[in-house]
C-alpha positions, 0 to 999 in steps of 0.5 A: 564317156560320150554320154557324160561329155555332151551334157558337160559341154552344154552346161559350160555353154549355158553358163558362159556364153551370152546369147543375142537376137540382134540378127533375129529381130531387125532394128532391135533396141533394148526396152527393158530387162528382167533380173533372174535370181535363177534362170532355168534352161528347160532344154538342158536343165542347166540353171544360170544364176543372176542372169539378165534377160534383155527385152526388145518390146515383146521379144527376148533380145539377149541374156547377159551377165551384167546389168544393161546400162540405162534400162529399167530392170524388173528385179526377180532376184529372189525368184526362179525364172522359167518360160511361160507355161503351156496347157496343151489340152484345154476346153476354153468354154468350160463352166467351172461351177457345174458338171451337170448335163442340164447346165449345158442345156441351159447355157447359151453360146454367148454365156459360154463365150463369157466363161471362156473370157474368164477361163483365159484370165485364169490360165494367165494368172497361173502362168500359162501364156499359151493354151491349145483348145481341144475342141468345143461343142458350139457349131459357130466356133466361139473358141476361134473368136476368143483366139482372134480377140486375144491376138487383136488385144481385145481381151487378155488371154494366153496365145490360143491354138484351137481345134474345131469341133469334137469330131464324132459319130452318132452316139459317140463321145462327142455326140452331145445329145444323150437323150431319149429316142423321142427327143428328135434333135438334128445331128450336130455339125461334128457328127460323121458316120462315114469317111466322106462325112468325116472329110466334110466335117474336117473341111468345115472346121478348117474353113472356119479357122481350125488350127487342129482337128480333134477326133473322138477315137474312143468312147469317153468318161465324162458323158453317160452314154459312151464306153471308153473301151470301145473304138468309135471312129473307124481307122478308115475315118481317122485316116481320111481326117489325117489325109485332109488335115495334113494336106491343109497343113493342119495337125490332128489330135485324137481323144483315145482312152481304150487300148484298141482305139489308141492303136487305131488312131496311131496307125491312122497317123494322128499327131497326138493321143489325148489321155491314152489311159489304157495304153498297152505295150504294143501301143506304146511301141507303136507311138515310140516308132512313129513319134506320136505325141502323148498328152496324158491329162493325169490330174483331171481324172484324179481331181474328178475323184475328189469332187465326186458328184458335188458339181452335179456329175452324172453317177454313170459318168463318175463310175466310169471315172473310178474304173478307169483311174486304175489303168492310168498309172500303169499306162503312164509308166509304159509311156515313160519306159518307151520314151514317148514324147509327152506334152502337158495338158489338163482337160479339167473344167475348173482351170483355177483348181487344176491347171497347175496340179498336173505338174505334181501328177506327172512327177508322182507318176514317175516323170522327173521334175525337169521332164514335167517342166519340159512337158509344159514348155519346150515339149508342148511348144514343139508339138504345136510347131511353135518352138521357134516362137515360145516354150523356152527363154531364148533370143528371138522368142516372145517374152513369155516369162514366169517366176516362182519362189523356190526350186521346181527342179527340187520340188515340183509343187513350187509350180502350184503358185506362180508369182510373176507372169509376163506375156509378150513383154506385158506384165500380167502378174507382179508380186510387187503390185498384187492389185495388177489385173486382179482375177475373181475366183469362182467356186 
C-alpha cells in the first residue's frame, strides 16, 4: 500500500499546489510568462495542463493556474513543455563532416574552435541548453574559451561544463599520435605513464579551468591503434587522479569500454563511467553500490554503423565498432536491472544528426520514456551538481525551457524535433518566428 500512496500524493501536489520563488529570487518581479498546454514534471512524470510558467528575467518565478495580469504571455498551449535538455557527453570541437585522421592533422586549433561555435548553435537548436564537454585534444583548451564566451554573452550556446585534456598514457586511446615510429613527435600534455605524471596532468587541467577530469581507462573504438578490451591507465593512476581532482572540488569521468577497465575505474572512485559498453554483472553491482553514474552513449555506436566509411573513417576503427555493438544491448540491460544512475550523453561528432536520437536508443534499449527524459534533464543536472540551477522547471531555476508537439511520454521520438527553445529567459527558437536565429546545417 505504501508504494501506491506516495506517488498519489506527489500527483496531488503537482496538480494543485502553485509554487513560488519569491524567497529564492530577491526583489523578483514578473517579466513574462509561458502558457504550457501540457507541462511535464520530470521528477515525477506528472503532467499539468494549461499551466503558466511565470518568469523573472532569466529565472522561473512561479507556476500558476491562471494568467498573470499585465504580462506578455508566450502561447505554447498547443505544445508539451519540458526543461531544457542536457547532453552530458559532447565534444565541442568536433568536425561533423569528417572522421578522417588526416582531417584532424590539417585542421588548425582556430578552425576547430570555429567548429565549436557552430556545434554549440546546433545543440541549442535541438533544445539542449546545457552540455558537458568530455575532453578535447588541443593543449590550450579552446573548450574553456568557448565556455567562458557563452557565459559572457559573446556567442550563443548552451551552458558548458568542460573537462580538460583526454588524460591517457603512451599509445593509449587519447594519445592522438597513431603514426609510425620514425615520426618523432613530442608527447602531448595529456600523456601520463605514472601516478606522479597523472597528478601533473590533472593539476594542469585544473589550473587552466577544468570543471571535470576525463580519464581514458580503456582503449577505444574510434582510434585505429588501441584495444577497447584492454585497461590502459592503472587503477593506481586513476585513484591518484580522483584524489587530486576531488581535493580540488572537481569530478572525474572515465572513458571505459572493456569490462576490466570499467571495474578498475569504479574501484578508483570515478564519478561517472562513459560508455560502459562491456559492463558485466560484477561491474554493474559495483556501480550500484557506489552510486557511480553511467553515460551509455548508445546511439553513437549505432550511428557509426549507418555512416560506415563514408566520412573517411579508418577501416580498423569501423571493424571495432561493428564488434563492440553486439555487447551494447546486454550491458545496458544490466545497467537497468541494477538501477544505475543514468545520464544522457551522445558522443557523436555530428550533433545535428545525432543529438536527439539518443532518446530513441535509450527507450529501444529498455528504458521507460520518463526515464529517458529524466536522463536528459534532472539526472544529468544532478550528475553535474547543477540540479538547483537547471534540469527541471521549478521556481528559482534558470528559465531553460523547450516545447515539442505531441506527448513524449507516449512516443519518445517526439523529442527528435524541438519546436521552441528558451535559455535563461531568452527565446532561441520559436515556431511563430522561424527566422529567429537561423542555423546553417552542414552535411
